[in-house]
C-alpha positions as a Markdown table, in Angstrom:
| # | Residue | x | y | z |
|---|---|---|---|---|
| 1 | Met | -12.1 | 10.0 | -13.4 |
| 2 | Gly | -9.1 | 7.7 | -13.7 |
| 3 | Glu | -7.1 | 9.6 | -11.2 |
| 4 | Leu | -9.9 | 9.2 | -8.6 |
| 5 | Ile | -9.9 | 5.4 | -9.1 |
| 6 | Asp | -6.1 | 5.3 | -8.8 |
| 7 | Arg | -6.2 | 7.4 | -5.6 |
| 8 | Ile | -8.9 | 5.1 | -4.2 |
| 9 | Lys | -6.9 | 2.0 | -5.1 |
| 10 | Gly | -3.8 | 3.6 | -3.5 |
| 11 | Asp | -5.7 | 4.4 | -0.3 |
| 12 | Val | -7.1 | 0.8 | -0.1 |
| 13 | Asn | -3.6 | -0.6 | -0.6 |
| 14 | Glu | -2.3 | 1.6 | 2.1 |
| 15 | Ala | -5.0 | 0.6 | 4.5 |
| 16 | Val | -4.2 | -3.1 | 3.8 |
| 17 | Gly | -0.5 | -2.5 | 4.3 |
| 18 | Lys | -1.2 | -0.8 | 7.6 |
| 19 | Ala | -3.5 | -3.6 | 8.8 |
| 20 | Lys | -0.8 | -6.2 | 7.9 |
| 21 | Arg | 1.8 | -4.2 | 9.8 |
| 22 | Ala | -0.4 | -3.9 | 12.9 |
| 23 | Met | -1.1 | -7.7 | 12.8 |
| 24 | Ala | 2.6 | -8.4 | 12.4 |
| 25 | Glu | 3.5 | -6.2 | 15.3 |
| 26 | Lys | 0.9 | -7.9 | 17.4 |
| 27 | Asp | 2.1 | -11.4 | 16.4 |
| 28 | Ser | 5.8 | -10.6 | 16.7 |
| 29 | Ala | 5.4 | -10.3 | 20.5 |
| 30 | Ala | 4.0 | -13.8 | 20.5 |
| 31 | Arg | 6.6 | -15.6 | 18.2 |
| 32 | Ala | 10.1 | -15.3 | 17.1 |
| 33 | Asp | 11.0 | -13.0 | 14.2 |
| 34 | Lys | 12.1 | -15.8 | 11.9 |
| 35 | Asp | 9.5 | -15.1 | 9.2 |
| 36 | Ala | 10.9 | -12.6 | 6.7 |
| 37 | Lys | 8.4 | -13.2 | 3.9 |
| 38 | Pro | 5.5 | -11.3 | 5.6 |
| 39 | Ala | 7.7 | -8.3 | 6.2 |
| 40 | Val | 8.6 | -8.3 | 2.5 |
| 41 | Glu | 5.0 | -8.6 | 1.5 |
| 42 | Arg | 4.0 | -5.7 | 3.8 |
| 43 | Ala | 6.8 | -3.5 | 2.3 |
| 44 | Ala | 5.6 | -4.4 | -1.2 |
| 45 | Gln | 2.0 | -3.6 | -0.3 |
| 46 | Glu | 3.1 | -0.1 | 1.0 |
| 47 | Val | 5.2 | 0.6 | -2.1 |
| 48 | Lys | 2.2 | -0.5 | -4.3 |
| 49 | Ser | -0.1 | 1.9 | -2.5 |
| 50 | Lys | 2.3 | 4.9 | -2.7 |
| 51 | Ser | 2.9 | 4.3 | -6.4 |
| 52 | Arg | -0.8 | 4.0 | -7.1 |
| 53 | Gln | -1.4 | 7.3 | -5.2 |
| 54 | Phe | 1.4 | 8.9 | -7.2 |
| 55 | Ile | -0.2 | 7.8 | -10.5 |
| 56 | Gly | -3.5 | 9.2 | -9.4 |
| 57 | Arg | -1.8 | 12.6 | -8.6 |
| 58 | Val | 0.0 | 12.6 | -12.0 |
| 59 | Lys | -3.3 | 11.8 | -13.8 |
| 60 | Ala | -5.0 | 14.6 | -11.9 |
| 61 | Ala | -2.3 | 17.1 | -12.9 |
| 62 | Leu | -2.2 | 16.0 | -16.5 |
| 63 | Gly | -5.8 | 15.0 | -17.1 |
| 64 | Asp | -7.1 | 11.7 | -18.3 |
| 65 | Asp | -6.0 | 12.3 | -21.8 |
| 66 | Phe | -2.5 | 10.9 | -21.6 |
């Protein structure tokens, strides 16, 4: 069951990261690219989602007993 929760959390984080990226791409056309912090936050969100999905896959392979 834990692996399912980790996979869901990873999928949610991935969706949030993609939404942030889409918003940034839309906004970047309207303003200068002087704001590096949102780019770092989006990258961190994507890394978080991929790591959570990986944890879910590992738990699924090993079982919830580890």
